C-alpha positions in Angstrom: 16.5 34.6 61.6 20.0 36.4 60.9 21.4 37.6 57.7 22.3 34.6 56.0 19.3 33.2 56.8 17.3 35.9 54.8 19.7 35.7 51.8 19.0 31.8 51.6 15.2 32.5 51.9 15.3 34.9 49.2 17.9 33.1 46.7 15.3 29.9 47.1 12.5 32.3 46.4 14.2 33.6 43.7 15.1 30.3 42.0 11.2 28.9 42.2 10.1 32.3 40.7 12.3 31.5 37.6 11.3 28.0 37.1 7.7 28.9 37.2 8.4 31.5 34.6 10.7 29.2 32.8 7.4 27.0 32.4 5.2 29.3 31.6 7.2 31.0 28.7 7.7 27.4 27.4 3.9 26.8 27.6 3.6 29.5 25.7 5.9 28.5 22.8 8.4 32.1 24.1 11.1 29.1 24.8 10.7 26.8 22.3 13.9 24.9 23.2 12.3 23.7 26.6 9.7 21.2 26.7 6.3 21.5 28.5 6.8 18.4 31.3 3.0 18.1 31.0 2.5 17.8 27.2 1.4 15.0 25.6 3.4 13.2 23.1 2.3 11.5 19.8 4.2 8.9 17.7 4.2 9.6 13.8 3.5 6.3 12.1 6.2 7.7 8.8 6.2 5.9 5.6 8.9 3.5 6.8 7.0 2.6 9.7 4.1 1.9 7.6 5.7 0.0 5.2 6.9 -2.4 8.0 3.6 -2.9 8.9 2.1 -4.0 5.8 5.3 -5.9 5.1 4.6 -7.8 8.8 1.5 -8.8 6.7 3.2 -11.3 4.7 0.3 -12.0 2.1 -3.3 -11.1 1.8 -5.6 -14.0 0.8 -8.0 -12.3 -1.1 -10.4 -14.1 -3.4 -11.2 -17.8 -4.1 -13.1 -19.6 -6.6 -14.7 -22.9 -6.7 -14.6 -24.3 -10.7 -16.2 -27.4 -12.3 -14.2 -28.9 -15.7 -15.1 -31.7 -17.9 -12.1 -34.2 -18.8 -12.4 -36.2 -22.1 -9.5 -38.7 -22.4 -9.4 -41.2 -24.8 -6.6 -43.8 -25.9 -6.7 -46.0 -28.7 -4.9 -48.6 -30.6 -4.7 -50.4 -34.0 -7.3 -53.2 -32.6 -10.6 -52.7 -32.4 -11.9 -50.3 -29.7 -14.2 -53.2 -28.1 -10.4 -55.5 -27.6 -8.3 -52.1 -26.5 -8.5 -48.3 -25.4 -11.0 -46.3 -23.4 -13.0 -43.5 -23.6 -13.6 -41.3 -20.4 -15.5 -38.8 -19.2 -14.4 -36.8 -16.0 -15.7 -34.1 -14.1 -13.3 -32.3 -11.9 -14.2 -30.2 -9.0 -11.8 -27.8 -7.3 -10.5 -24.5 -6.4 -8.0 -21.5 -6.7 -7.3 -18.9 -4.5 -5.5 -15.3 -5.5 -3.6 -13.4 -3.3 -1.5 -10.4 -3.1 2.2 -10.5 -1.7 3.4 -8.0 0.9 6.6 -9.5 2.1 8.4 -8.3 -0.4 7.7 -4.4 -0.6 10.6 -2.4 -0.2 11.7 1.3 -0.5 9.2 3.8 -1.7 6.3 1.6 -1.8 4.1 3.2 0.8 4.2 7.1 0.5 3.1 9.4 3.4 2.6 13.1 3.4 4.0 15.0 5.9 0.7 16.0 7.2 0.0 12.3 7.6 -3.3 12.5 6.1 -2.6 11.2 2.6 -0.9 7.6 1.7 0.0 6.3 -1.7 1.0 2.2 -1.6 1.9 0.9 -4.4 2.1 -3.2 -4.6 2.6 -6.0 -7.2 -0.4 -7.5 -9.1 -2.3 -10.5 -7.4 -1.3 -14.0 -8.5 -3.2 -17.4 -8.7 -2.1 -20.0 -6.3 -1.5 -23.8 -7.9 -5.2 -25.0 -8.3 -6.5 -28.0 -6.0 -8.8 -30.9 -7.1 -11.3 -32.0 -4.6 -11.1 -35.8 -5.2 -14.0 -36.6 -3.3 -16.4 -34.3 -5.5 -14.5 -35.3 -8.5 -15.9 -38.3 -10.1 -15.8 -40.5 -13.8 -19.1 -39.7 -15.6 -18.8 -42.3 -18.4 -16.2 -44.7 -19.2 -15.8 -47.6 -22.2 -12.8 -49.5 -22.0 -12.2 -52.0 -24.3 -11.7 -56.1 -23.0 -7.8 -56.1 -23.0 -7.4 -52.6 -21.5 -9.6 -53.7 -18.5 -7.6 -57.1 -18.1 -4.5 -55.0 -18.5 -5.7 -52.3 -15.6 -6.9 -55.6 -13.4 -3.2 -57.5 -13.7 -1.7 -54.3 -12.6 -3.1 -54.0 -9.6 -4.2 -50.7 -10.2 -7.3 -51.1 -12.1 -9.2 -47.8 -13.4 -5.9 -45.7 -12.4 -7.4 -41.7 -12.6 -4.2 -40.2 -11.8 -4.0 -38.7 -15.4 -7.2 -37.9 -15.1 -6.5 -35.7 -11.8 -3.4 -34.2 -13.3 -5.3 -33.0 -16.3 -8.6 -31.8 -14.3 -6.2 -29.5 -11.8 -4.7 -28.1 -15.0 -7.9 -27.2 -16.6 -9.0 -25.5 -13.5 -5.5 -23.4 -13.2 -6.5 -22.4 -16.9 -10.3 -21.8 -15.9 -8.9 -19.7 -12.8 -6.5 -17.6 -14.9 -9.4 -16.9 -17.2 -11.8 -15.8 -14.4 -12.2 -12.4 -13.0 -10.5 -13.9 -9.7 -7.8 -11.8 -10.1 -9.3 -8.5 -10.6 -11.4 -9.4 -7.6 -8.3 -10.1 -5.4 -6.8 -6.7 -6.5 -10.4 -5.0 -5.4 -10.5 -6.8 -2.1 -6.8 -5.7 -1.2 -7.6 -2.4 -1.8 -10.6 -2.3 0.5 -8.9 -3.7 3.0 -6.0 -1.6 2.8 -8.0 1.5 2.8 -10.1 0.9 5.4 -7.1 -0.4 7.6 -5.0 3.2 7.1 -8.4 5.0 7.6 -8.6 3.5 11.2 -4.9 4.9 11.5 -6.4 8.6 10.9 -5.2 8.6 6.8 -8.0 10.9 5.2 -6.7 9.7 1.2 -5.4 6.6 0.6 -4.5 5.4 -2.9 -3.5 1.8 -3.9 -1.7 1.3 -7.3 -0.6 -2.2 -9.0 2.7 -2.4 -11.0 4.7 -5.2 -12.6 7.7 -4.3 -10.3 7.4 -2.6 -6.9 11.2 -3.6 -5.7 13.3 -0.3 -4.8 
């Protein structure tokens, strides 16, 4: 082998030694500007990413309640009750659902600690959906009608119309749901769901708060 050949072999050996030395130094953090090509990379789920994930859930149907109400509607006129007017007792059966809205969360609604071990989420209070009446389970319990009232209902083509009863029963179910613990149950169930979800992602401490205004 000629002199030039020996020089090329020496240069190649030196380059290999320098490359190996650089890798070793990088692995030992002696050269932090170089990356270890064998190291694993972990994506951190920061606050904005976690916020976006929760927003994509849109809303959480967190609680549902069944209600039964009694509606008493009485109509009268100047005529005696056996001629005109009516008195109806109606049993209304229905349900209402409570939900927590996620789609409007913005800004600092989700706070994540630097070590990604703690997270604080601030949500709007749970809301009630419009109550629904189960017309198949609801029924007229008792009804008295004057003679003229019965004749008028028959001639109108809509005897014993119950539309007013349905509307009033639905309103009473909505009022009953508002006075029930349905909203509190929804907020508790939502907190339990989010704590479990974030703990499965590696968070150790999860706090869920409710506030009147979460936009920002």
